[in-house]
PyMOL Python script that loads the backbone (N, CA, C, O; Angstrom):
from pymol import cmd

cmd.read_pdbstr("""\
ATOM      1  N   UNK A   1       0.830  -1.196   0.000  1.00  0.00           N
ATOM      2  CA  UNK A   1       0.000   0.000   0.000  1.00  0.00           C
ATOM      3  C   UNK A   1       0.874   1.258   0.000  1.00  0.00           C
ATOM      4  O   UNK A   1       0.665   2.174  -0.796  1.00  0.00           O
ATOM      5  N   UNK A   2       1.849   1.284   0.902  1.00  0.00           N
ATOM      6  CA  UNK A   2       2.718   2.458   0.964  1.00  0.00           C
ATOM      7  C   UNK A   2       3.523   2.594  -0.324  1.00  0.00           C
ATOM      8  O   UNK A   2       3.645   3.682  -0.886  1.00  0.00           O
ATOM      9  N   UNK A   3       4.073   1.463  -0.780  1.00  0.00           N
ATOM     10  CA  UNK A   3       4.910   1.466  -1.978  1.00  0.00           C
ATOM     11  C   UNK A   3       4.179   1.957  -3.212  1.00  0.00           C
ATOM     12  O   UNK A   3       4.773   2.618  -4.063  1.00  0.00           O
ATOM     13  N   UNK A   4       2.895   1.639  -3.317  1.00  0.00           N
ATOM     14  CA  UNK A   4       2.115   2.092  -4.475  1.00  0.00           C
ATOM     15  C   UNK A   4       1.994   3.611  -4.522  1.00  0.00           C
ATOM     16  O   UNK A   4       1.710   4.185  -5.574  1.00  0.00           O
ATOM     17  N   UNK A   5       2.208   4.254  -3.391  1.00  0.00           N
ATOM     18  CA  UNK A   5       2.147   5.716  -3.331  1.00  0.00           C
ATOM     19  C   UNK A   5       3.544   6.334  -3.332  1.00  0.00           C
ATOM     20  O   UNK A   5       3.702   7.534  -3.105  1.00  0.00           O
ATOM     21  N   UNK A   6       4.553   5.503  -3.591  1.00  0.00           N
ATOM     22  CA  UNK A   6       5.924   5.995  -3.671  1.00  0.00           C
ATOM     23  C   UNK A   6       6.599   6.170  -2.330  1.00  0.00           C
ATOM     24  O   UNK A   6       7.604   6.875  -2.230  1.00  0.00           O
ATOM     25  N   UNK A   7       6.064   5.539  -1.294  1.00  0.00           N
ATOM     26  CA  UNK A   7       6.625   5.668   0.047  1.00  0.00           C
ATOM     27  C   UNK A   7       7.394   4.400   0.389  1.00  0.00           C
ATOM     28  O   UNK A   7       6.887   3.286   0.256  1.00  0.00           O
ATOM     29  N   UNK A   8       8.620   4.597   0.830  1.00  0.00           N
ATOM     30  CA  UNK A   8       9.449   3.477   1.266  1.00  0.00           C
ATOM     31  C   UNK A   8       9.670   3.614   2.763  1.00  0.00           C
ATOM     32  O   UNK A   8      10.158   4.640   3.236  1.00  0.00           O
ATOM     33  N   UNK A   9       9.313   2.585   3.499  1.00  0.00           N
ATOM     34  CA  UNK A   9       9.529   2.586   4.946  1.00  0.00           C
ATOM     35  C   UNK A   9      10.920   2.061   5.248  1.00  0.00           C
ATOM     36  O   UNK A   9      11.421   1.169   4.564  1.00  0.00           O
ATOM     37  N   UNK A  10      11.533   2.614   6.267  1.00  0.00           N
ATOM     38  CA  UNK A  10      12.839   2.110   6.691  1.00  0.00           C
ATOM     39  C   UNK A  10      12.648   0.784   7.418  1.00  0.00           C
ATOM     40  O   UNK A  10      11.524   0.407   7.749  1.00  0.00           O
ATOM     41  N   UNK A  11      13.731   0.091   7.660  1.00  0.00           N
ATOM     42  CA  UNK A  11      13.665  -1.186   8.374  1.00  0.00           C
ATOM     43  C   UNK A  11      13.128  -1.009   9.791  1.00  0.00           C
ATOM     44  O   UNK A  11      12.563  -1.942  10.362  1.00  0.00           O
ATOM     45  N   UNK A  12      13.300   0.175  10.358  1.00  0.00           N
ATOM     46  CA  UNK A  12      12.834   0.437  11.724  1.00  0.00           C
ATOM     47  C   UNK A  12      11.347   0.760  11.786  1.00  0.00           C
ATOM     48  O   UNK A  12      10.719   0.595  12.832  1.00  0.00           O
ATOM     49  N   UNK A  13      10.781   1.218  10.676  1.00  0.00           N
ATOM     50  CA  UNK A  13       9.364   1.592  10.654  1.00  0.00           C
ATOM     51  C   UNK A  13       8.479   0.354  10.665  1.00  0.00           C
ATOM     52  O   UNK A  13       8.745  -0.628   9.972  1.00  0.00           O
ATOM     53  N   UNK A  14       7.434   0.420  11.455  1.00  0.00           N
ATOM     54  CA  UNK A  14       6.454  -0.668  11.488  1.00  0.00           C
ATOM     55  C   UNK A  14       5.240  -0.221  10.672  1.00  0.00           C
ATOM     56  O   UNK A  14       4.598   0.770  11.019  1.00  0.00           O
ATOM     57  N   UNK A  15       4.920  -0.934   9.598  1.00  0.00           N
ATOM     58  CA  UNK A  15       3.838  -0.479   8.722  1.00  0.00           C
ATOM     59  C   UNK A  15       2.470  -0.428   9.391  1.00  0.00           C
ATOM     60  O   UNK A  15       1.598   0.325   8.957  1.00  0.00           O
ATOM     61  N   UNK A  16       2.273  -1.219  10.439  1.00  0.00           N
ATOM     62  CA  UNK A  16       0.966  -1.230  11.094  1.00  0.00           C
ATOM     63  C   UNK A  16       0.951  -0.461  12.414  1.00  0.00           C
ATOM     64  O   UNK A  16       0.029  -0.623  13.213  1.00  0.00           O
ATOM     65  N   UNK A  17       1.955   0.365  12.648  1.00  0.00           N
ATOM     66  CA  UNK A  17       2.007   1.195  13.852  1.00  0.00           C
ATOM     67  C   UNK A  17       1.072   2.391  13.657  1.00  0.00           C
ATOM     68  O   UNK A  17       0.975   2.940  12.559  1.00  0.00           O
ATOM     69  N   UNK A  18       0.399   2.781  14.712  1.00  0.00           N
ATOM     70  CA  UNK A  18      -0.559   3.884  14.629  1.00  0.00           C
ATOM     71  C   UNK A  18       0.087   5.148  14.063  1.00  0.00           C
ATOM     72  O   UNK A  18      -0.502   5.814  13.211  1.00  0.00           O
ATOM     73  N   UNK A  19       1.272   5.478  14.521  1.00  0.00           N
ATOM     74  CA  UNK A  19       1.938   6.694  14.039  1.00  0.00           C
ATOM     75  C   UNK A  19       2.226   6.610  12.542  1.00  0.00           C
ATOM     76  O   UNK A  19       2.071   7.596  11.822  1.00  0.00           O
ATOM     77  N   UNK A  20       2.641   5.442  12.077  1.00  0.00           N
ATOM     78  CA  UNK A  20       2.927   5.259  10.654  1.00  0.00           C
ATOM     79  C   UNK A  20       1.655   5.417   9.833  1.00  0.00           C
ATOM     80  O   UNK A  20       1.659   6.070   8.789  1.00  0.00           O
ATOM     81  N   UNK A  21       0.573   4.822  10.303  1.00  0.00           N
ATOM     82  CA  UNK A  21      -0.684   4.908   9.561  1.00  0.00           C
ATOM     83  C   UNK A  21      -1.242   6.327   9.560  1.00  0.00           C
ATOM     84  O   UNK A  21      -1.796   6.774   8.555  1.00  0.00           O
ATOM     85  N   UNK A  22      -1.102   7.035  10.668  1.00  0.00           N
ATOM     86  CA  UNK A  22      -1.568   8.426  10.702  1.00  0.00           C
ATOM     87  C   UNK A  22      -0.700   9.314   9.813  1.00  0.00           C
ATOM     88  O   UNK A  22      -1.203  10.234   9.168  1.00  0.00           O
ATOM     89  N   UNK A  23       0.587   9.039   9.782  1.00  0.00           N
ATOM     90  CA  UNK A  23       1.473   9.809   8.906  1.00  0.00           C
ATOM     91  C   UNK A  23       1.129   9.547   7.438  1.00  0.00           C
ATOM     92  O   UNK A  23       1.172  10.462   6.616  1.00  0.00           O
ATOM     93  N   UNK A  24       0.790   8.307   7.114  1.00  0.00           N
ATOM     94  CA  UNK A  24       0.383   7.981   5.748  1.00  0.00           C
ATOM     95  C   UNK A  24      -0.910   8.717   5.398  1.00  0.00           C
ATOM     96  O   UNK A  24      -1.067   9.216   4.284  1.00  0.00           O
ATOM     97  N   UNK A  25      -1.816   8.778   6.341  1.00  0.00           N
ATOM     98  CA  UNK A  25      -3.065   9.513   6.111  1.00  0.00           C
ATOM     99  C   UNK A  25      -2.764  10.991   5.861  1.00  0.00           C
ATOM    100  O   UNK A  25      -3.375  11.616   4.995  1.00  0.00           O
ATOM    101  N   UNK A  26      -1.836  11.534   6.611  1.00  0.00           N
ATOM    102  CA  UNK A  26      -1.420  12.924   6.398  1.00  0.00           C
ATOM    103  C   UNK A  26      -0.876  13.102   4.984  1.00  0.00           C
ATOM    104  O   UNK A  26      -1.188  14.083   4.311  1.00  0.00           O
ATOM    105  N   UNK A  27      -0.066  12.152   4.542  1.00  0.00           N
ATOM    106  CA  UNK A  27       0.480  12.203   3.184  1.00  0.00           C
ATOM    107  C   UNK A  27      -0.652  12.212   2.157  1.00  0.00           C
ATOM    108  O   UNK A  27      -0.647  13.022   1.230  1.00  0.00           O
ATOM    109  N   UNK A  28      -1.621  11.310   2.325  1.00  0.00           N
ATOM    110  CA  UNK A  28      -2.741  11.252   1.379  1.00  0.00           C
ATOM    111  C   UNK A  28      -3.517  12.565   1.366  1.00  0.00           C
ATOM    112  O   UNK A  28      -3.958  13.019   0.310  1.00  0.00           O
ATOM    113  N   UNK A  29      -3.682  13.172   2.533  1.00  0.00           N
ATOM    114  CA  UNK A  29      -4.374  14.467   2.617  1.00  0.00           C
ATOM    115  C   UNK A  29      -3.586  15.549   1.889  1.00  0.00           C
ATOM    116  O   UNK A  29      -4.154  16.352   1.148  1.00  0.00           O
ATOM    117  N   UNK A  30      -2.281  15.563   2.104  1.00  0.00           N
ATOM    118  CA  UNK A  30      -1.453  16.596   1.475  1.00  0.00           C
ATOM    119  C   UNK A  30      -1.434  16.452  -0.044  1.00  0.00           C
ATOM    120  O   UNK A  30      -1.243  17.432  -0.764  1.00  0.00           O
ATOM    121  N   UNK A  31      -1.632  15.232  -0.524  1.00  0.00           N
ATOM    122  CA  UNK A  31      -1.677  14.979  -1.966  1.00  0.00           C
ATOM    123  C   UNK A  31      -3.093  15.113  -2.534  1.00  0.00           C
ATOM    124  O   UNK A  31      -3.317  14.948  -3.733  1.00  0.00           O
ATOM    125  N   UNK A  32      -4.043  15.418  -1.641  1.00  0.00           N
ATOM    126  CA  UNK A  32      -5.455  15.579  -2.018  1.00  0.00           C
ATOM    127  C   UNK A  32      -6.009  14.338  -2.719  1.00  0.00           C
ATOM    128  O   UNK A  32      -6.762  14.436  -3.688  1.00  0.00           O
ATOM    129  N   UNK A  33      -5.623  13.183  -2.212  1.00  0.00           N
ATOM    130  CA  UNK A  33      -6.088  11.901  -2.757  1.00  0.00           C
ATOM    131  C   UNK A  33      -7.291  11.433  -1.936  1.00  0.00           C
ATOM    132  O   UNK A  33      -7.195  10.520  -1.116  1.00  0.00           O
ATOM    133  N   UNK A  34      -8.415  12.082  -2.184  1.00  0.00           N
ATOM    134  CA  UNK A  34      -9.615  11.891  -1.375  1.00  0.00           C
ATOM    135  C   UNK A  34     -10.108  10.450  -1.420  1.00  0.00           C
ATOM    136  O   UNK A  34     -10.469   9.884  -0.388  1.00  0.00           O
ATOM    137  N   UNK A  35     -10.125   9.863  -2.591  1.00  0.00           N
ATOM    138  CA  UNK A  35     -10.613   8.486  -2.719  1.00  0.00           C
ATOM    139  C   UNK A  35      -9.735   7.515  -1.924  1.00  0.00           C
ATOM    140  O   UNK A  35     -10.247   6.621  -1.250  1.00  0.00           O
ATOM    141  N   UNK A  36      -8.433   7.691  -2.005  1.00  0.00           N
ATOM    142  CA  UNK A  36      -7.520   6.834  -1.247  1.00  0.00           C
ATOM    143  C   UNK A  36      -7.641   7.079   0.254  1.00  0.00           C
ATOM    144  O   UNK A  36      -7.514   6.148   1.050  1.00  0.00           O
ATOM    145  N   UNK A  37      -7.885   8.329   0.639  1.00  0.00           N
ATOM    146  CA  UNK A  37      -8.091   8.632   2.059  1.00  0.00           C
ATOM    147  C   UNK A  37      -9.285   7.855   2.594  1.00  0.00           C
ATOM    148  O   UNK A  37      -9.200   7.205   3.636  1.00  0.00           O
ATOM    149  N   UNK A  38     -10.390   7.929   1.877  1.00  0.00           N
ATOM    150  CA  UNK A  38     -11.610   7.247   2.308  1.00  0.00           C
ATOM    151  C   UNK A  38     -11.392   5.743   2.374  1.00  0.00           C
ATOM    152  O   UNK A  38     -11.848   5.088   3.311  1.00  0.00           O
ATOM    153  N   UNK A  39     -10.704   5.198   1.393  1.00  0.00           N
ATOM    154  CA  UNK A  39     -10.438   3.760   1.353  1.00  0.00           C
ATOM    155  C   UNK A  39      -9.544   3.335   2.513  1.00  0.00           C
ATOM    156  O   UNK A  39      -9.802   2.319   3.158  1.00  0.00           O
ATOM    157  N   UNK A  40      -8.496   4.109   2.778  1.00  0.00           N
ATOM    158  CA  UNK A  40      -7.569   3.779   3.863  1.00  0.00           C
ATOM    159  C   UNK A  40      -8.272   3.881   5.217  1.00  0.00           C
ATOM    160  O   UNK A  40      -8.067   3.038   6.091  1.00  0.00           O
ATOM    161  N   UNK A  41      -9.087   4.899   5.386  1.00  0.00           N
ATOM    162  CA  UNK A  41      -9.847   5.033   6.630  1.00  0.00           C
ATOM    163  C   UNK A  41     -10.746   3.826   6.844  1.00  0.00           C
ATOM    164  O   UNK A  41     -10.761   3.231   7.922  1.00  0.00           O
ATOM    165  N   UNK A  42     -11.496   3.470   5.807  1.00  0.00           N
ATOM    166  CA  UNK A  42     -12.468   2.379   5.930  1.00  0.00           C
ATOM    167  C   UNK A  42     -11.792   1.033   6.173  1.00  0.00           C
ATOM    168  O   UNK A  42     -12.241   0.255   7.015  1.00  0.00           O
ATOM    169  N   UNK A  43     -10.722   0.758   5.445  1.00  0.00           N
ATOM    170  CA  UNK A  43     -10.096  -0.564   5.516  1.00  0.00           C
ATOM    171  C   UNK A  43      -9.097  -0.716   6.652  1.00  0.00           C
ATOM    172  O   UNK A  43      -8.748  -1.835   7.028  1.00  0.00           O
ATOM    173  N   UNK A  44      -8.636   0.397   7.198  1.00  0.00           N
ATOM    174  CA  UNK A  44      -7.591   0.303   8.210  1.00  0.00           C
ATOM    175  C   UNK A  44      -7.955   1.012   9.515  1.00  0.00           C
ATOM    176  O   UNK A  44      -8.215   0.361  10.527  1.00  0.00           O
ATOM    177  N   UNK A  45      -7.974   2.317   9.491  1.00  0.00           N
ATOM    178  CA  UNK A  45      -8.042   3.082  10.735  1.00  0.00           C
ATOM    179  C   UNK A  45      -9.368   2.973  11.475  1.00  0.00           C
ATOM    180  O   UNK A  45      -9.373   2.773  12.690  1.00  0.00           O
ATOM    181  N   UNK A  46     -10.477   3.096  10.785  1.00  0.00           N
ATOM    182  CA  UNK A  46     -11.778   3.133  11.466  1.00  0.00           C
ATOM    183  C   UNK A  46     -12.059   1.838  12.227  1.00  0.00           C
ATOM    184  O   UNK A  46     -12.625   1.874  13.319  1.00  0.00           O
ATOM    185  N   UNK A  47     -11.677   0.726  11.674  1.00  0.00           N
ATOM    186  CA  UNK A  47     -11.928  -0.561  12.332  1.00  0.00           C
ATOM    187  C   UNK A  47     -10.878  -0.907  13.375  1.00  0.00           C
ATOM    188  O   UNK A  47     -11.183  -1.540  14.385  1.00  0.00           O
ATOM    189  N   UNK A  48      -9.676  -0.502  13.137  1.00  0.00           N
ATOM    190  CA  UNK A  48      -8.559  -0.938  13.961  1.00  0.00           C
ATOM    191  C   UNK A  48      -8.371  -0.103  15.229  1.00  0.00           C
ATOM    192  O   UNK A  48      -8.037  -0.654  16.278  1.00  0.00           O
ATOM    193  N   UNK A  49      -8.572   1.182  15.155  1.00  0.00           N
ATOM    194  CA  UNK A  49      -8.305   2.058  16.302  1.00  0.00           C
ATOM    195  C   UNK A  49      -9.175   1.723  17.519  1.00  0.00           C
ATOM    196  O   UNK A  49      -8.638   1.659  18.625  1.00  0.00           O
ATOM    197  N   UNK A  50     -10.480   1.507  17.376  1.00  0.00           N
ATOM    198  CA  UNK A  50     -11.268   1.132  18.565  1.00  0.00           C
ATOM    199  C   UNK A  50     -10.774  -0.165  19.214  1.00  0.00           C
ATOM    200  O   UNK A  50     -10.781  -0.288  20.439  1.00  0.00           O
ATOM    201  N   UNK A  51     -10.350  -1.123  18.402  1.00  0.00           N
ATOM    202  CA  UNK A  51      -9.807  -2.376  18.938  1.00  0.00           C
ATOM    203  C   UNK A  51      -8.527  -2.114  19.721  1.00  0.00           C
ATOM    204  O   UNK A  51      -8.299  -2.713  20.772  1.00  0.00           O
ATOM    205  N   UNK A  52      -7.701  -1.223  19.208  1.00  0.00           N
ATOM    206  CA  UNK A  52      -6.457  -0.874  19.893  1.00  0.00           C
ATOM    207  C   UNK A  52      -6.755  -0.226  21.243  1.00  0.00           C
ATOM    208  O   UNK A  52      -6.128  -0.563  22.248  1.00  0.00           O
ATOM    209  N   UNK A  53      -7.694   0.688  21.268  1.00  0.00           N
ATOM    210  CA  UNK A  53      -8.061   1.355  22.525  1.00  0.00           C
ATOM    211  C   UNK A  53      -8.594   0.350  23.537  1.00  0.00           C
ATOM    212  O   UNK A  53      -8.226   0.400  24.711  1.00  0.00           O
ATOM    213  N   UNK A  54      -9.456  -0.562  23.097  1.00  0.00           N
ATOM    214  CA  UNK A  54      -9.994  -1.581  24.002  1.00  0.00           C
ATOM    215  C   UNK A  54      -8.888  -2.479  24.540  1.00  0.00           C
ATOM    216  O   UNK A  54      -8.921  -2.889  25.701  1.00  0.00           O
ATOM    217  N   UNK A  55      -7.922  -2.777  23.702  1.00  0.00           N
ATOM    218  CA  UNK A  55      -6.789  -3.594  24.141  1.00  0.00           C
ATOM    219  C   UNK A  55      -6.027  -2.898  25.262  1.00  0.00           C
ATOM    220  O   UNK A  55      -5.633  -3.534  26.240  1.00  0.00           O
ATOM    221  N   UNK A  56      -5.821  -1.599  25.121  1.00  0.00           N
ATOM    222  CA  UNK A  56      -5.135  -0.834  26.162  1.00  0.00           C
ATOM    223  C   UNK A  56      -5.952  -0.838  27.451  1.00  0.00           C
ATOM    224  O   UNK A  56      -5.399  -0.982  28.542  1.00  0.00           O
ATOM    225  N   UNK A  57      -7.264  -0.680  27.324  1.00  0.00           N
ATOM    226  CA  UNK A  57      -8.123  -0.655  28.510  1.00  0.00           C
ATOM    227  C   UNK A  57      -8.153  -2.012  29.206  1.00  0.00           C
ATOM    228  O   UNK A  57      -8.092  -2.075  30.434  1.00  0.00           O
ATOM    229  N   UNK A  58      -8.244  -3.088  28.446  1.00  0.00           N
ATOM    230  CA  UNK A  58      -8.291  -4.435  29.026  1.00  0.00           C
ATOM    231  C   UNK A  58      -7.002  -4.787  29.755  1.00  0.00           C
ATOM    232  O   UNK A  58      -7.025  -5.459  30.786  1.00  0.00           O
ATOM    233  N   UNK A  59      -5.893  -4.333  29.220  1.00  0.00           N
ATOM    234  CA  UNK A  59      -4.600  -4.645  29.822  1.00  0.00           C
ATOM    235  C   UNK A  59      -4.269  -3.692  30.964  1.00  0.00           C
ATOM    236  O   UNK A  59      -3.195  -3.762  31.562  1.00  0.00           O
ATOM    237  N   UNK A  60      -5.207  -2.807  31.250  1.00  0.00           N
ATOM    238  CA  UNK A  60      -5.034  -1.818  32.313  1.00  0.00           C
ATOM    239  C   UNK A  60      -3.719  -1.051  32.163  1.00  0.00           C
ATOM    240  O   UNK A  60      -3.031  -0.754  33.139  1.00  0.00           O
ATOM    241  N   UNK A  61      -3.402  -0.747  30.917  1.00  0.00           N
ATOM    242  CA  UNK A  61      -2.220   0.063  30.658  1.00  0.00           C
ATOM    243  C   UNK A  61      -2.557   1.502  31.055  1.00  0.00           C
ATOM    244  O   UNK A  61      -3.668   1.786  31.503  1.00  0.00           O
ATOM    245  N   UNK A  62      -1.633   2.366  30.896  1.00  0.00           N
ATOM    246  CA  UNK A  62      -1.830   3.761  31.275  1.00  0.00           C
ATOM    247  C   UNK A  62      -3.118   4.282  30.630  1.00  0.00           C
ATOM    248  O   UNK A  62      -3.209   4.336  29.403  1.00  0.00           O
ATOM    249  N   UNK A  63      -4.108   4.663  31.432  1.00  0.00           N
ATOM    250  CA  UNK A  63      -5.398   5.105  30.883  1.00  0.00           C
ATOM    251  C   UNK A  63      -5.272   6.284  29.915  1.00  0.00           C
ATOM    252  O   UNK A  63      -6.079   6.429  28.997  1.00  0.00           O
ATOM    253  N   UNK A  64      -4.268   7.111  30.122  1.00  0.00           N
ATOM    254  CA  UNK A  64      -4.074   8.260  29.240  1.00  0.00           C
ATOM    255  C   UNK A  64      -3.980   7.819  27.786  1.00  0.00           C
ATOM    256  O   UNK A  64      -4.616   8.415  26.917  1.00  0.00           O
ATOM    257  N   UNK A  65      -3.194   6.785  27.513  1.00  0.00           N
ATOM    258  CA  UNK A  65      -2.998   6.338  26.136  1.00  0.00           C
ATOM    259  C   UNK A  65      -4.263   5.719  25.559  1.00  0.00           C
ATOM    260  O   UNK A  65      -4.571   5.927  24.385  1.00  0.00           O
ATOM    261  N   UNK A  66      -4.992   4.971  26.355  1.00  0.00           N
ATOM    262  CA  UNK A  66      -6.255   4.403  25.883  1.00  0.00           C
ATOM    263  C   UNK A  66      -7.221   5.521  25.509  1.00  0.00           C
ATOM    264  O   UNK A  66      -7.883   5.452  24.473  1.00  0.00           O
ATOM    265  N   UNK A  67      -7.303   6.538  26.338  1.00  0.00           N
ATOM    266  CA  UNK A  67      -8.201   7.667  26.068  1.00  0.00           C
ATOM    267  C   UNK A  67      -7.727   8.465  24.846  1.00  0.00           C
ATOM    268  O   UNK A  67      -8.540   8.919  24.041  1.00  0.00           O
ATOM    269  N   UNK A  68      -6.425   8.626  24.719  1.00  0.00           N
ATOM    270  CA  UNK A  68      -5.877   9.327  23.558  1.00  0.00           C
ATOM    271  C   UNK A  68      -6.216   8.569  22.277  1.00  0.00           C
ATOM    272  O   UNK A  68      -6.607   9.176  21.280  1.00  0.00           O
ATOM    273  N   UNK A  69      -6.068   7.261  22.300  1.00  0.00           N
ATOM    274  CA  UNK A  69      -6.395   6.449  21.127  1.00  0.00           C
ATOM    275  C   UNK A  69      -7.888   6.544  20.823  1.00  0.00           C
ATOM    276  O   UNK A  69      -8.279   6.596  19.657  1.00  0.00           O
ATOM    277  N   UNK A  70      -8.718   6.566  21.853  1.00  0.00           N
ATOM    278  CA  UNK A  70     -10.158   6.717  21.642  1.00  0.00           C
ATOM    279  C   UNK A  70     -10.469   8.073  21.001  1.00  0.00           C
ATOM    280  O   UNK A  70     -11.320   8.162  20.116  1.00  0.00           O
ATOM    281  N   UNK A  71      -9.786   9.116  21.446  1.00  0.00           N
ATOM    282  CA  UNK A  71      -9.970  10.446  20.868  1.00  0.00           C
ATOM    283  C   UNK A  71      -9.562  10.448  19.393  1.00  0.00           C
ATOM    284  O   UNK A  71     -10.259  11.015  18.552  1.00  0.00           O
ATOM    285  N   UNK A  72      -8.443   9.820  19.089  1.00  0.00           N
ATOM    286  CA  UNK A  72      -8.005   9.708  17.696  1.00  0.00           C
ATOM    287  C   UNK A  72      -9.056   8.948  16.889  1.00  0.00           C
ATOM    288  O   UNK A  72      -9.341   9.299  15.743  1.00  0.00           O
ATOM    289  N   UNK A  73      -9.626   7.912  17.489  1.00  0.00           N
ATOM    290  CA  UNK A  73     -10.675   7.147  16.819  1.00  0.00           C
ATOM    291  C   UNK A  73     -11.881   8.002  16.478  1.00  0.00           C
ATOM    292  O   UNK A  73     -12.443   7.877  15.390  1.00  0.00           O
ATOM    293  N   UNK A  74     -12.283   8.869  17.397  1.00  0.00           N
ATOM    294  CA  UNK A  74     -13.414   9.768  17.131  1.00  0.00           C
ATOM    295  C   UNK A  74     -13.081  10.727  15.988  1.00  0.00           C
ATOM    296  O   UNK A  74     -13.924  11.014  15.138  1.00  0.00           O
ATOM    297  N   UNK A  75     -11.851  11.212  15.981  1.00  0.00           N
ATOM    298  CA  UNK A  75     -11.434  12.114  14.906  1.00  0.00           C
ATOM    299  C   UNK A  75     -11.461  11.393  13.561  1.00  0.00           C
ATOM    300  O   UNK A  75     -11.930  11.943  12.565  1.00  0.00           O
ATOM    301  N   UNK A  76     -10.959  10.171  13.538  1.00  0.00           N
ATOM    302  CA  UNK A  76     -10.916   9.388  12.306  1.00  0.00           C
ATOM    303  C   UNK A  76     -12.336   9.125  11.790  1.00  0.00           C
ATOM    304  O   UNK A  76     -12.589   9.219  10.589  1.00  0.00           O
ATOM    305  N   UNK A  77     -13.249   8.799  12.689  1.00  0.00           N
ATOM    306  CA  UNK A  77     -14.647   8.593  12.285  1.00  0.00           C
ATOM    307  C   UNK A  77     -15.246   9.879  11.724  1.00  0.00           C
ATOM    308  O   UNK A  77     -15.986   9.850  10.740  1.00  0.00           O
ATOM    309  N   UNK A  78     -14.926  10.995  12.349  1.00  0.00           N
ATOM    310  CA  UNK A  78     -15.405  12.288  11.869  1.00  0.00           C
ATOM    311  C   UNK A  78     -14.842  12.585  10.480  1.00  0.00           C
ATOM    312  O   UNK A  78     -15.552  13.086   9.608  1.00  0.00           O
ATOM    313  N   UNK A  79     -13.578  12.277  10.286  1.00  0.00           N
ATOM    314  CA  UNK A  79     -12.938  12.476   8.989  1.00  0.00           C
ATOM    315  C   UNK A  79     -13.605  11.602   7.928  1.00  0.00           C
ATOM    316  O   UNK A  79     -13.816  12.035   6.796  1.00  0.00           O
ATOM    317  N   UNK A  80     -13.928  10.381   8.303  1.00  0.00           N
ATOM    318  CA  UNK A  80     -14.593   9.475   7.369  1.00  0.00           C
ATOM    319  C   UNK A  80     -15.954  10.041   6.946  1.00  0.00           C
ATOM    320  O   UNK A  80     -16.300   9.997   5.765  1.00  0.00           O
ATOM    321  N   UNK A  81     -16.713  10.563   7.883  1.00  0.00           N
ATOM    322  CA  UNK A  81     -18.019  11.156   7.569  1.00  0.00           C
ATOM    323  C   UNK A  81     -17.858  12.378   6.667  1.00  0.00           C
ATOM    324  O   UNK A  81     -18.636  12.580   5.735  1.00  0.00           O
ATOM    325  N   UNK A  82     -16.844  13.185   6.953  1.00  0.00           N
ATOM    326  CA  UNK A  82     -16.578  14.365   6.129  1.00  0.00           C
ATOM    327  C   UNK A  82     -16.267  13.956   4.692  1.00  0.00           C
ATOM    328  O   UNK A  82     -16.798  14.536   3.745  1.00  0.00           O
ATOM    329  N   UNK A  83     -15.407  12.957   4.540  1.00  0.00           N
ATOM    330  CA  UNK A  83     -15.033  12.516   3.195  1.00  0.00           C
ATOM    331  C   UNK A  83     -16.227  11.932   2.441  1.00  0.00           C
ATOM    332  O   UNK A  83     -16.312  12.056   1.219  1.00  0.00           O
ATOM    333  N   UNK A  84     -17.129  11.309   3.153  1.00  0.00           N
ATOM    334  CA  UNK A  84     -18.317  10.733   2.515  1.00  0.00           C
ATOM    335  C   UNK A  84     -19.223  11.824   1.942  1.00  0.00           C
ATOM    336  O   UNK A  84     -19.980  11.576   1.004  1.00  0.00           O
ATOM    337  N   UNK A  85     -19.144  13.027   2.507  1.00  0.00           N
ATOM    338  CA  UNK A  85     -19.981  14.138   2.048  1.00  0.00           C
ATOM    339  C   UNK A  85     -19.362  14.896   0.884  1.00  0.00           C
ATOM    340  O   UNK A  85     -20.043  15.681   0.224  1.00  0.00           O
ATOM    341  N   UNK A  86     -18.080  14.669   0.626  1.00  0.00           N
ATOM    342  CA  UNK A  86     -17.407  15.424  -0.447  1.00  0.00           C
ATOM    343  C   UNK A  86     -17.456  14.700  -1.768  1.00  0.00           C
ATOM    344  O   UNK A  86     -16.937  15.200  -2.766  1.00  0.00           O
TER     345      UNK A  86
END
""", "prot")
cmd.dss("prot")
cmd.show_as("cartoon", "prot")
cmd.util.cbc("prot")
cmd.orient("prot")
């Protein structure tokens, strides 16, 4: 997915890390690739982020991070709705 957009990840980068996926979304936004943004949100971020937040909550990890991930999830859902209207 990243390679098709001309992005090469370093050996240290994890393709499924939240920061990597959000950075990729930023790239798609900066390139005004609306269709790809909507597709990436639907297939990756919208479904995965709530699961990640629940995992943090179940493991009783630092609540701050679980709440932060939940906030990011709400933003991603809002972005998805916005893109659906454009």
